C-alpha positions as CSV (number, residue, x, y, z in Angstrom):
1,M,58.2,-93.5,11.2
2,W,55.2,-91.0,11.5
3,S,53.6,-89.7,8.4
4,T,53.3,-86.0,7.8
5,A,49.5,-86.2,8.1
6,I,49.9,-87.6,11.6
7,W,52.2,-84.8,12.6
8,R,49.9,-82.2,11.2
9,R,46.9,-83.7,13.3
10,F,48.7,-83.9,16.5
11,I,50.8,-81.7,18.7
12,L,54.2,-83.0,19.8
13,P,54.0,-86.2,22.1
14,E,55.5,-84.5,25.1
15,R,52.3,-82.4,25.2
16,G,50.1,-85.5,25.2
17,L,49.2,-85.9,21.6
18,C,46.3,-83.4,21.6
19,F,44.1,-83.1,18.6
20,R,44.2,-79.7,16.8
21,R,42.3,-78.3,13.8
22,D,44.4,-78.0,10.6
23,F,43.0,-75.2,8.7
24,S,42.9,-75.3,4.9
25,S,42.4,-72.8,2.1
26,T,39.9,-75.1,0.4
27,I,36.2,-74.8,1.2
28,Y,33.3,-77.0,0.4
29,V,30.0,-75.4,-0.9
30,S,26.8,-77.4,-0.8
31,R,23.1,-77.1,-1.7
32,L,23.9,-75.1,-4.9
33,S,21.2,-75.0,-7.7
34,H,21.8,-77.4,-10.4
35,Y,21.7,-74.5,-12.9
36,T,24.8,-72.7,-11.4
37,S,27.4,-72.1,-14.0
38,D,31.2,-72.3,-13.5
39,E,31.5,-68.6,-14.1
40,D,28.7,-67.7,-11.6
41,F,30.3,-70.0,-9.0
42,E,33.7,-68.4,-9.3
43,N,32.3,-64.9,-9.3
44,M,30.3,-65.6,-6.1
45,F,33.4,-66.3,-4.1
46,S,36.1,-64.1,-5.8
47,R,35.0,-61.1,-3.8
48,F,36.6,-62.6,-0.7
49,G,40.0,-63.0,-2.2
50,R,42.2,-64.5,-4.9
51,V,40.5,-67.8,-6.1
52,E,43.0,-70.3,-7.3
53,E,40.4,-72.9,-8.3
54,A,36.6,-73.0,-8.2
55,R,35.3,-76.4,-9.2
56,L,31.7,-77.6,-9.5
57,I,31.2,-81.3,-9.3
58,R,29.3,-82.6,-12.3
59,D,27.4,-85.8,-13.1
60,A,29.4,-87.9,-15.5
61,R,26.4,-88.9,-17.6
62,T,24.5,-85.7,-17.9
63,N,27.4,-83.1,-17.3
64,R,25.0,-81.1,-15.0
65,P,26.3,-79.8,-11.7
66,K,25.5,-82.1,-8.7
67,G,24.8,-79.1,-6.4
68,F,28.1,-78.9,-4.6
69,G,31.6,-77.6,-5.3
70,F,35.0,-76.7,-3.9
71,V,36.8,-73.3,-3.9
72,T,40.6,-73.0,-3.2
73,Y,41.9,-69.6,-2.0
74,A,45.4,-68.3,-1.9
75,S,45.4,-68.0,1.9
76,D,43.6,-69.5,4.9
77,A,42.2,-66.0,5.9
78,E,40.4,-65.6,2.7
79,A,38.8,-69.0,3.0
80,E,37.7,-68.1,6.5
81,K,36.3,-64.9,5.4
82,A,34.3,-66.5,2.7
83,I,32.9,-69.2,5.1
84,K,31.8,-66.5,7.6
85,S,30.1,-64.4,4.9
86,M,28.5,-67.1,2.8
87,D,27.5,-69.9,5.1
88,G,23.7,-69.9,5.5
89,R,23.1,-67.4,2.7
90,I,20.5,-67.7,-0.1
91,Y,22.1,-67.9,-3.6
92,G,20.2,-68.6,-6.7
93,G,17.0,-69.2,-4.6
94,R,18.6,-71.9,-2.5
95,L,20.0,-71.8,1.0
96,I,23.8,-72.8,0.6
97,F,26.2,-74.0,3.2
98,V,29.9,-73.3,3.2
99,E,32.6,-75.0,5.4
100,Y,36.2,-76.1,5.3
101,A,36.8,-79.1,3.0
102,K,37.8,-82.3,4.5
103,S,40.9,-84.0,3.3
104,G,40.3,-86.8,0.9
105,S,43.8,-88.5,1.1
106,Q,44.2,-92.0,2.3
107,E,46.6,-91.0,5.1
108,D,43.9,-88.9,6.9
109,K,41.4,-91.7,6.9
110,T,43.4,-94.0,9.2
């Protein structure tokens, strides 16, 4: 009947199907220097909690970082702490932005 993505996005029908924010433990980091290494990226965010995965997105042809990446934490509280501490900070000579990652699944795009 209803997919799990829809149930996560809406409160029960008897409450009027109100939209609610579904917090994630994955954050999106943008405007990084193209010279940021994988180790630097993980170390930058490991002080806020246990990092399960830190992934820089790379150009397929040159293998250089594209300037953004994703960090997955063990808990939502750690992700929130990293966002509050790092959003709008200067790192590697660049102003970076940190926010919750949006879901990329097909169910959430409908």
